[in-house]
LUMLOTOR-50604 format. One record per atom (N, C-alpha, C): x, y, z; residue in three letters. Coordinates in steps of 0.02 Angstrom, whole numbers, plus 50000, padded with zeros to 5 digits. Each point is the difference from the previous one (the first is absolute). Layout:
BEGIN
XYZALA
...
//
This chain:
BEGIN
502724781152391MET
500485005349981MET
500385002450062MET
500635001449992ASP
500415002650055ASP
499715006650025ASP
499975001050066PHE
499705005950030PHE
500355006449978PHE
500684999849995LYS
500385005949980LYS
499845002049928LYS
499924995049958ILE
499835001449930ILE
499315003349996ILE
499534997550040ALA
499335002950001ALA
500025007250023ALA
500415001550052GLN
500075006750025GLN
500295004749947GLN
500514997649963LEU
500305004049947LEU
499495001649945LEU
499594995149982ILE
499495001249949ILE
499505005250024ILE
499794999450063ILE
499515004650029ILE
500285007249999ILE
500635000750020GLN
500305006650002GLN
500095003049930GLN
500244995849953ASP
500135002449933ASP
499365002149964ASP
499474996450013GLN
499375001449965GLN
499555004950038GLN
500265002950056SER
499615004750041SER
499344997050021SER
500064994250033ILE
499404996450022ILE
499994999850077ILE
499415001050028THR
499884999350072THR
499424995150008THR
500044996050054TYR
499434995450012TYR
499815000050073TYR
499384998350012ALA
499744999150068ALA
499594993650000ALA
500114995950050LEU
499644993650007LEU
499525000550058LEU
499364998049989THR
499505000550053THR
499764993050020THR
499664999750058ASP
499644993850018ASP
499305000549973ASP
499564995550020ARG
499335000049972ARG
499585005750025ARG
500225003250054THR
499635005950025THR
500265006449967THR
500474999349953LEU
500315005449963LEU
500465004350043LEU
500264997050055ARG
500515003350039ARG
500684998349970ARG
500425005249993ILE
500654999049969ILE
500454996250048ILE
500284994449976VAL
500444995850043VAL
500725000249976VAL
500115002349939ASP
500685000449974ASP
500035005749949ASP
500595003049994PHE
500075005849956PHE
500725000449976PHE
500105002049937SER
500675001249976SER
499975005549947SER
500475004650005GLY
500025005449950GLY
499925006850032GLY
499675004649962SER
499945007050021SER
499285001550021SER
499955002950061THR
499325001950023THR
499725005649957THR
500455004149973THR
499775005449954THR
499664996949939THR
500334994949972LEU
499714996549942LEU
499374996450020LEU
499994997150060LEU
499404996550024LEU
499435004850010LEU
500165006350020GLY
499495004950013GLY
499795000350073GLY
500384996650043CYS
499824999550070CYS
500285006050038CYS
499605003150046PRO
500245005850037PRO
500484998050056PRO
499994993750022ASN
500454997950055ASN
500644997049972ASN
500565001050035PRO
500634997149976PRO
500014992450006PRO
499584997250045ASP
499964992750007ASP
499274997949993ASP
499824997549940PRO
499304998449988PRO
499774993450030PRO
500454996050027VAL
499814993450027VAL
499495001050056VAL
499454996249997GLY
499465000450049GLY
499445004649978GLY
500135004249948MET
499475004549976MET
499534996349953MET
499385002349995HIS
499524997249953HIS
500205002549930HIS
499944995649952LEU
500225001649932LEU
499645006249974LEU
499355000750014PHE
499635005849974PHE
500215006550034PHE
500234999550063ASP
500255006050034ASP
500685002149972ASP
500384995149978CYS
500675001449973CYS
499965002249927CYS
499544997049964VAL
499935001649928VAL
499295002549988VAL
499875006450009PRO
499325002749995PRO
499694999349931PRO
500414999149949GLU
499724999249932GLU
499574993849993GLU
500114995150045LEU
499614993849997LEU
499305000750029LEU
499895005450039VAL
499345001150029VAL
499505000949944VAL
499444996450005GLY
499505000049947GLY
500064993949956GLY
500544996250009ASN
500104993949960ASN
500014993850045ASN
499645000550058GLN
500014994450048GLN
499754993549968GLN
499485000449959GLN
499734993949970GLN
500524996649954GLN
500395004049963ASP
500514997249956ASP
500554996650040ASP
500215003350056ILE
500514997050042ILE
499744993550032ILE
499365000250022GLN
499714994150031GLN
499954994249949GLN
499865001749936ALA
499964994849949ALA
500674996649991ALA
500565003850005VAL
500674997149996VAL
500124995650062VAL
499805002650058LEU
500104996350063LEU
499604993550001LEU
499425000049968ASP
499584994049998ASP
500184995349943ASP
500495002049958GLY
500204995749945GLY
499555000549939GLY
499535004850001VAL
499555000949943VAL
500375003549942VAL
500445004850018SER
500395003649949SER
500744998450009SER
500354999349945ALA
500714998450003ALA
500425006250017ALA
499735006149988ARG
500375006150015ARG
499545006049995ARG
500205005450032PHE
499655006449993PHE
500545005449995PHE
499925004349949GLU
500535004849986GLU
499715006949988GLU
500345005150029LEU
499865007049985LEU
500625002849964LEU
499905002149938ALA
500575002349960ALA
500075007550003ALA
500625002350001PHE
500185007149996PHE
499655004250054PHE
500074997850061VAL
499765003950057VAL
500515005550013VAL
499775006250003ASN
500485005550011ASN
499975002650072ASN
500605001450026ARG
500065002750068ARG
500475006049999ARG
499835005150035GLU
500455005750008GLU
500434998850061GLU
500614997449989VAL
500444998250056VAL
500355006250028VAL
500095005149959GLU
500275006550021GLU
499635005349961GLU
500005006250025PRO
499665005349962PRO
500275000449928PRO
499564999049952GLY
500195000449929GLY
500304993649973GLY
500114994950041LYS
500294993749976LYS
499474994550003LYS
499814997649942ILE
499494994749995ILE
500344993349987ILE
499784995050037LEU
500254993249992LEU
499434995849972LEU
500134996149948TYR
499504995649971TYR
500174992850017TYR
499504996450025THR
500114993050020THR
499454995649974THR
500174993749993THR
499494994849985THR
499944995550060THR
499384999250026LEU
499874996050060LEU
499714993349979LEU
500364994750014THR
499784993249982THR
499884996050063THR
499424996750003ASN
499814996050059ASN
499914992849978ASN
500394995650030LEU
499994992849983LEU
499834995950062LEU
499694994249991PRO
499884995650059PRO
500664996950023PRO
500125000450067TYR
500614996850028TYR
499824993150025TYR
500284994849969VAL
499834993150017VAL
500534997350048VAL
499754997150056SER
500454997250051SER
500254993249979SER
500444997050042ASP
500264993349984ASP
499444994849999ASP
499465001550036SER
499434995250002SER
499535001149941SER
500225004249953GLN
499635001449938GLN
499335003650013GLN
499995003850055GLU
499425004250014GLU
500195007349992GLU
499505004049982ILE
500145007249992ILE
500055003050069ILE
500615002350016ALA
500135002550068ALA
499975007550004ALA
499975003449945GLY
499975007250001GLY
500095003049930GLY
500175006349998ILE
500095003749937ILE
500725002249994ILE
500294998849940LEU
500665002749984LEU
499885006449960LEU
500135005750031HIS
499895006549969HIS
500675002549973HIS
500045000549933ILE
500625002049966ILE
499925007049970ILE
500485004350014VAL
499995006849973VAL
500615000949954VAL
499885002049939LYS
500555001149952LYS
499995007249977LYS
500595003250002ASP
500075006949975ASP
500015000049924ASP
499485002949970VAL
499945000349927VAL
499995007349976VAL
500335004350038SER
499975007249984SER
500285001449930SER
500574996749983ALA
500305001349934ALA
499524998049944ALA
499684994250008ILE
499534997749949ILE
499405004649996ILE
499745002150059ALA
499415004450002ALA
500155006749967ALA
500595002850015ARG
500165006449971ARG
500094999449924ARG
500314994449979ALA
500074998849928ALA
499324999549966ALA
499534996550033GLU
499334999449971GLU
499645006749999GLU
500115004050053GLN
499705006650002GLN
500275004449943GLN
500664999649990GLU
500305003949945GLU
499734997749933GLU
499954993349992MET
499724997449937MET
499295002349991MET
499604999950055LEU
499315002249996LEU
499965007449982LEU
500445003950032GLN
500025007249986GLN
500205001349927GLN
500504996249977GLN
500225000949930GLN
499454997949952GLN
499654994650018ARG
499454997849957ARG
499455005349997ARG
499845002950060ASN
499495005350002ASN
500225006149959ASN
500665001650007GLU
500265005749961GLU
499974998549925GLU
500144993749982LEU
499964998149929LEU
499285000549975LEU
499534997950043PHE
499295000649981PHE
499815007349990PHE
500245004350048LEU
499855007149994LEU
500325002949937LEU
500624997949986MET
500355002349940MET
499644997749938MET
499764993750002ARG
499644997449942ARG
499365004049988ARG
499655001750056ASP
499395004049992ASP
500165006949974ASP
500565003050025LYS
500205006649975LYS
500184999749926LYS
500374994649981LEU
500194999249930LEU
499394999249956LEU
499514996150026ARG
499384999049962ARG
499655006749990ARG
499975004050055THR
499675006549995THR
500385004649952THR
500675000050006GLN
500405004249955GLN
499944997749928GLN
499964993449990ASN
499924997349932ASN
499335002149970ASN
499484999950042GLU
499355002149977GLU
500015007449980GLU
500345004150043LYS
500065007149984LYS
500405001049936LYS
500544996049993LEU
500435000649941LEU
499614998149937LEU
499614994550005GLN
499604997949943GLN
499495005449980GLN
499715003150052ALA
499525005449987ALA
500345005949967ALA
500625001650025ALA
500385005549971ALA
500194998549927ALA
500214993749988ILE
500184998049931ILE
499405000649954ILE
499424997850026SER
499395000549960SER
499835007249983SER
500075004450052ASP
499885007249989ASP
500505002849950ASP
500644997950008PHE
500525002549954PHE
499854997849928PHE
499784993749992GLN
499854997549933GLN
499435004049969GLN
499505001750042LYS
499445004049974LYS
500245006949979LYS
500435003050043ILE
500265006749985ILE
500434999649937ILE
500424994749995ASP
500444999349942ASP
499594999249936ASP
499454996250006ALA
499574999049942ALA
499675006749980ALA
499795003950050LEU
499715006549986LEU
500525004649968LEU
500624999650026LYS
500545004249973LYS
500124998349926LYS
500024993549986SER
500114997949931SER
499435002249955SER
499394999350027GLN
499415002049961GLN
500025007649987GLN
500175003950053PHE
500045007249992PHE
500545002049950PHE
500594996650005THR
500555001549954THR
499794998849928THR
499664994349988ALA
499794998349933ALA
499505005049973ALA
499505001850043VAL
499485004749978VAL
500305006949988VAL
500425002250049ALA
500295006849994ALA
500435000649937ALA
500434995049990ALA
500455000249942ALA
499604999949935ALA
499484995849998HIS
499604999549939HIS
499625006449986HIS
499705002950053GLU
499615006149991GLU
500445006049983GLU
500625000050024LEU
500455005649985LEU
500304999649931LEU
500074993949975ARG
500364999149937ARG
499675003749942ARG
499344999449994ASN
499665003149942ASN
500055007650000ASN
499835003550056PRO
500075007449997PRO
500725002249991PRO
500484996450029ILE
500705001949991ILE
500214999349927ILE
499784994549969SER
500164998949929SER
499715005649957SER
499395002150017THR
499695005549962THR
500395006550009THR
500205001550062ILE
500395006150013ILE
500664999949960ILE
500344994250002LEU
500634999449963LEU
499905000949925LEU
499464997149974LEU
499865000549929LEU
499935007349978LEU
499605003950038TYR
499875006949980TYR
500615004650013TYR
500374998850054THR
500595004150012THR
500534998949946THR
500074993649979ARG
500494998649947ARG
499785003249934ARG
499354999749988MET
499745003249938MET
500135007550001MET
499895003050058LEU
500125007250006LEU
500735001849992LEU
500444995850030LEU
500715001449997LEU
500284998849929LEU
499694995449963GLU
500234998649932GLU
499745005049949GLU
499465003550017ASP
499715005049954ASP
500465006149996ASP
499865004149953ASP
500385006249991ASP
499895004450062ASP
500525001450036ALA
499945003850062ALA
499995007549989ALA
500015002249937SER
500045007249987SER
499375003750023SER
499444996250002ASN
499385003250021ASN
499914999950076ASN
500484997150036MET
499954999650073MET
500565004050032MET
499845002950056LEU
500525003550038LEU
500494994950029LEU
500615002150011SER
500514995450026SER
499804997350068SER
499665004250040ARG
499794997550066ARG
499474994549993ARG
499605000349947HIS
499514994749989HIS
500354993449981HIS
500515000749958VAL
500384994149981VAL
500334996850061VAL
500285004250043GLN
500324997450061GLN
499494996650045GLN
499415003050005SER
499484997050043SER
499784993349974SER
499934999549934ILE
499804993749970ILE
500544994750011ILE
500635002249995ALA
500564995450012ALA
499994997350072ALA
499835004450048VAL
499954997950070VAL
499434995050008VAL
499445001449968ILE
499434995350004ILE
500204993349971ILE
500345000249943ASN
500204993849967ASN
500494996050043ASN
500485003550031ARG
500504996750041ARG
499674996650061ARG
499545003550032ASN
499674997150059ASN
499504994549981ASN
499705000649942ALA
499564994649976ALA
500404993749987ALA
500605000949970GLU
500444994249989GLU
500204996850067GLU
500125004250050ARG
500184997450066ARG
499424995950029ARG
499385002649993LEU
499424996350024LEU
499904993549961LEU
500155000149936ALA
499944994049959ALA
500494994650025ALA
500625002250015ARG
500494995250026ARG
499774997250067ARG
499715004450042LEU
499774997850066LEU
499454994849994LEU
499505001249958THR
499454995249992THR
500264993549971THR
500475000549953SER
500304994049970SER
500374995950054SER
500375003650043ASN
500364996550054ASN
499524996850050ASN
499455003350015MET
499514997250046MET
499724993549973MET
499834999949936MET
499734993949969MET
500544994549998MET
500625002149987GLU
500544995249997GLU
500124996650068GLU
499995004150054LEU
500084997250067LEU
499444995150017LEU
499395001849980LEU
499434995750013LEU
500084993349964LEU
500225000249938ARG
500114993749962ARG
500554995850032ARG
500535003350024LEU
500544996450033LEU
499764996750064LEU
499605003650040GLU
499744997350063GLU
499544994049987GLU
499625000449946LEU
499534994649984LEU
500324994349960LEU
500655000749985GLY
500354994849962GLY
499764999449928GLY
499805005749971GLN
499734999849932GLN
500515001949947GLN
500645000450020ILE
500535001749952ILE
500284993649970ILE
499964999549935GLU
500294994349965GLU
500585002549955GLU
500564996650004LEU
500595002049962LEU
500144995249942LEU
500215002949944ALA
500244996049944ALA
500765000849998ALA
500354995650036ILE
500725000850008ILE
500364996349944ILE
500355004049960VAL
500404997349945VAL
500645004149996VAL
500514997649964PRO
500625003949994PRO
499905006649964PRO
500295005450029HIS
499975006649968HIS
500685003450007HIS
500155004149951ASN
500615004150003ASN
499855006150045ASN
500335000350058LEU
499855005350048LEU
500185006949972LEU
500535000449959ALA
500195006549971ALA
499445002849957ALA
499644995749965GLU
499455002449958GLU
499425002550043GLU
499884996650057ILE
499475002350046ILE
500195006750031ILE
500635000850019VAL
500235006450028VAL
499915005649948VAL
500144998649937ALA
499935005149947ALA
499275002249994ALA
499534995350007LYS
499285001749996LYS
499805004450059LYS
500264998250060VAL
499845004150059VAL
500295007049993VAL
500615000449974GLN
500325006549990GLN
499595004349952GLN
499754996949948ALA
499605003849951ALA
499365002650032ALA
499694995950042ASP
499385002250035ASP
500145005750048ASP
500574999950033LEU
500165005050051LEU
500355006249971LEU
500164999849935GLU
500395005449969GLU
499695006950011GLU
499345000949993PRO
499725006750011PRO
500135002650071PRO
499934995650050MET
500125001950070MET
500735001750011MET
500454995849972LEU
500725001250008LEU
500205006649965LEU
499715001149941LYS
500185006049961LYS
499765006350036LYS
499414999650030GLU
499725005850035GLU
500475002250056GLU
500364995250031ARG
500445001750056ARG
500744999749980ARG
500134999549937SER
500694999949973SER
500404994350031SER
499684994550014GLN
500344994250029GLN
500214995249945GLN
500514996050013SER
500244995249950SER
500014993050030SER
499914995149956LEU
499994992950021LEU
500554996349962LEU
500434996550036HIS
500564996649970HIS
499964992550017HIS
500034995949948PHE
499954992750009PHE
500674996749982PHE
500294996350047HIS
500624996349988HIS
499874992650010HIS
500274995949956SER
499904992850005SER
500644996249982SER
500134994850036GLN
500554995549981GLN
499824996949933GLN
500494998549960PRO
499874997049934PRO
499784992750007PRO
499634997749949ALA
499814993049993ALA
499634997250061ALA
499575004050030LEU
499604997650056LEU
499414995849975LEU
499784995150039PRO
499404996349980PRO
499375004250008PRO
499464997849971ASN
499365003450010ASN
499754998850072ASN
499495003850019VAL
499694998850065VAL
499334996549989VAL
499804996150051LEU
499354996849998LEU
499505004750032LEU
499525002549961CYS
499545004850028CYS
499375000549957CYS
499495003150030ASP
499415002249964ASP
500155007149977ASP
500015001349936GLU
500245006549975GLU
499595005850027GLU
499344999450000ASP
499585005550025ASP
500145001650073ASP
500074994650039ARG
500135001050072ARG
500705002650012ARG
500484997949959MET
500685002750009MET
500025007349980MET
499625001849949LEU
499945007149982LEU
499715004050059LEU
499504997050032GLN
499695003350057GLN
500495000750059GLN
500394994850013ILE
500495000250055ILE
500515005549987ILE
500304999849942LEU
500535004949984LEU
499735007149995LEU
499395000749973SER
499705006649995SER
499905003150068SER
499764995950048ASN
499905002550069ASN
500665002250031ASN
500514995749992LEU
500645001450032LEU
500345006149969LEU
499975000649933LEU
500325005749966LEU
499605006450012LEU
499354999450005HIS
499585005850015HIS
500205002850069HIS
500104995550049ASN
500225002250066ASN
500695003249997ASN
500464996849963ALA
500685002649995ALA
499995007249972ALA
499575001249950SER
499945006749971SER
499675004850049SER
499474997750032LYS
499615004550044LYS
500425002550059LYS
500424995550028TYR
500385001850060TYR
500705002549983TYR
500145001249937SER
500655002749979SER
499915007449980SER
500525004050006PRO
499955007049980PRO
499985000949924PRO
499825005749978ASP
500025001649928ASP
500714999149974ASP
500054997949937ALA
500644999049965ALA
500414994350029ALA
499684995750040ALA
500364994350030ALA
500054994349951ALA
500504995850011ALA
500104994049959ALA
499774993850039ALA
499644995649967ILE
499784993750029ILE
500344994449961ILE
500304995350036THR
500404994749968THR
499684993250013THR
499984995949947LEU
499804993050006LEU
500604995749982LEU
500184995650045ASP
500594995749989ASP
499774992750003ASP
500084996549944LEU
499794993049995LEU
500614995549993LEU
500044994950043ARG
500574995449997ARG
499784993150025ARG
500444995049988GLN
499874993350025GLN
500105000050075GLN
499544996950035ASP
500074999550073ASP
500524994650018ASP
500235000050063GLU
500454994850023GLU
499694993149991GLU
499344999750009ASN
499634993949984ASN
499825000449925ASN
500294995849958PRO
499905000649928PRO
499274998949978PRO
499584997950045LYS
499294999049982LYS
499625006650000LYS
500345005550022PHE
499665006450005PHE
500405005649966PHE
499645005149977LEU
500295006349978LEU
499875005250054LEU
500495004550009HIS
499965005150052HIS
499935006849966HIS
499435003350012LEU
499885006649972LEU
500025005050058LEU
500435005149996ALA
500045005450050ALA
499755006449968ALA
499535003450034ILE
499745006549978ILE
500275005150049ILE
500425004549976ILE
500385004550044ILE
499795007249987ILE
499805003550054ASP
499875007249994ASP
500415003750052ASP
500055006549992ARG
500365004350047ARG
499515005150030ARG
499424997350018GLY
499465004450024GLY
499965000750075GLY
499385000250023LEU
499845001750069LEU
500284995050051LEU
500004993649982GLY
500224994950046GLY
499454998250051GLY
500114994550035ILE
499504997450048ILE
500354998650066ILE
499715002250057PRO
500304998450065PRO
500064992450009PRO
500574997850024LYS
500134992850006LYS
499484996450042LYS
499775003250054GLU
499524996750044GLU
499324999149967GLU
499885003449944GLU
499364999549966GLU
500014995249941GLU
500584997649981LEU
500064995449943LEU
499564993850005LEU
499964996750060PRO
499584994050004PRO
499265001149987PRO
499765006250003ARG
499285001449993ARG
499805002349930ARG
500485000449955LEU
499865003049935LEU
499474996349960LEU
499924993450012PHE
499534996149960PHE
499304999750031PHE
499905003650056GLU
499345000250031GLU
499545004549959GLU
499364998249998GLN
499525004049963GLN
499945007050031GLN
500015005149959PHE
499915007050019PHE
500575002850042PHE
500544996150009TYR
500555002750040TYR
500475004149956TYR
500195005950025ARG
500485004349965ARG
500525002350050ARG
500615000649977ALA
500555002150044ALA
499855007050028ALA
500225001150061SER
499855006350034SER
500295006149963SER
500614999249972ASN
500295005849966ASN
499645001649934ASN
499664995049971ALA
499595001449940ALA
499405004250019ALA
499704998550058HIS
499445004250024HIS
500255007150014HIS
500565000450034ASN
500275006750018ASN
500165004249938ASN
500214996649947ALA
500185003649939ALA
499395001649956ALA
499404997850024SER
499375001249964SER
500014997149930SER
500334994349991ILE
500004996549936ILE
499374995849996ILE
499575000949950PRO
499374996349998PRO
500114992549988PRO
499534996150025GLY
500044992749991GLY
499484996650043GLY
499804994049981SER
499494996350037SER
500294994650045SER
500634998049989GLY
500284994550039GLY
499754993249979GLY
499754999449939LEU
499744993549976LEU
500484996549951LEU
500425003849966GLY
500424997149947GLY
500424994150023GLY
500385000950054LEU
500454994650023LEU
499614994150029LEU
499415001350028SER
499594994550027SER
499734995749943SER
500005002649938ILE
499824996149941ILE
500624996549971ILE
500555003649999VAL
500624997349972VAL
500224993850038VAL
499995000350066TYR
500274994550041TYR
499674993249985TYR
499324999550002PRO
499714993449983PRO
500104997949928PRO
500045004949954LEU
500124998249930LEU
500704997149991LEU
500495002850034VAL
500684997249997VAL
500004993050029VAL
499664999050055GLN
499974993350031GLN
499664995049953GLN
499475002149967LEU
499654995649953LEU
500474997949943LEU
500505004149986HIS
500494998349948HIS
500574995750028HIS
499964998350064GLY
500534996050030GLY
500635004050014GLY
499945006650002GLY
500585004350013GLY
499985003150068GLY
500435004850011SER
500025003650064SER
500215007249988SER
499825004350049ILE
500145007149994ILE
500195002750068ILE
500505004650001TRP
500195003350062TRP
500315006749984TRP
500075004250052PHE
500235006849991PHE
500655001250040PHE
500425004349973GLU
500555003050037GLU
499925007549991GLU
500055003750055SER
499885007249994SER
500355003950056SER
500135006349985GLU
500275004650050GLU
499685006849987GLU
499745002950054VAL
499655006349993VAL
500465005349969VAL
499745003349948GLY
500375005249966GLY
500504997549949GLY
500124993449997GLN
500494997249954GLN
499694995849944GLN
499374998150009GLY
499674996149948GLY
499834992950022GLY
499724996349953THR
499754993250014THR
500194995349944THR
500154993850019THR
500104994749950THR
499504994550013THR
499614998549948VAL
499524994450004VAL
500334993949967VAL
500014994550035HIS
500294993849974HIS
499444995149982HIS
500044997549938LEU
499524995049977LEU
500374993749978LEU
499784994350028LEU
500254993649975LEU
499464996849958LEU
500154998549937LEU
499524997249954LEU
500264993449972LEU
499554995149992GLN
500214993549976GLN
500245000349928GLN
500574996949988ALA
500294999949933ALA
499734993949962ALA
499875001149935ALA
499784994449958ALA
500614995849980ALA
499874993649988GLU
500554995749977GLU
500195002049930GLU
500654999649987ARG
500265001949933ARG
499824994649950ARG
//
């Protein structure tokens, strides 16, 4: 090989070499003394071990190369602090130097700068260690999460069990209270003082409220357990609305409220389970009445949706209204709008949490538009039956 080409390769690859005789005295040198590790600027004449202290302790390995027993001896990734805070990584390779007479005349000591490779390997090792630490942390977190899930499932099961027991145990005494209060209210009131009649009416009203609450608790439990089965067939929604209106008539009459139903002509039937649709509309209209003032009008508007596969029912009141920032939380269990609390309007916050999954089970959707003090519009999309 041309000498200049060899020099270019040595420089480009950051290689330094030192050639020794059989006594390990350096007889030739090329490259950087810093890379070689030699303290003298001219290492020629120095003993190899004095110039390269990292070889001390490896005399037998060097001698084996010198004797032709070993083809090479190498120390990989030797680090040297060439300046304060600056570490240089080198690989030291020792090869037998064969003379023209084919005898081993000394050692060819080659030093290669492998700092970039060493740092890359260190970074990879560090990243691997960090990944192992992260994996261990994730494993620990996963174990904690699994334990938390298990605890939550136990608590949820206890909650469901408590709900079922509480609702069942409350139902019988509430039914008895309602039976006797209704009997008293239906009897001739001439033998009772007016204040007694009013007291019985209060008892009856609150017993009915407790009955609705226990019914809602059981309904939520059945929904959570997936025990609701629907018989979805075509129904005339106007007829269902009329049944709900008849059921709510005493409440509406007590507060001098009116209910108005408007429908586009020749609409198709809706696909629904009649009992569950009665339940949905009853909940929504009960809320519309409860949060509206006395003598208020509640409007139901039924029309074909833009998507002909659906009918759009809007329930419009001019009542209390709901703060816009609270609209997304209306379907949460036990959640009630802040202004409803402030107005001391009674309620459990369960009705809408039952309505929402029932609407979804029907393949429909529900959402609210509202403005505080101006009223609320509930929008229902219900699947239309084929004509």
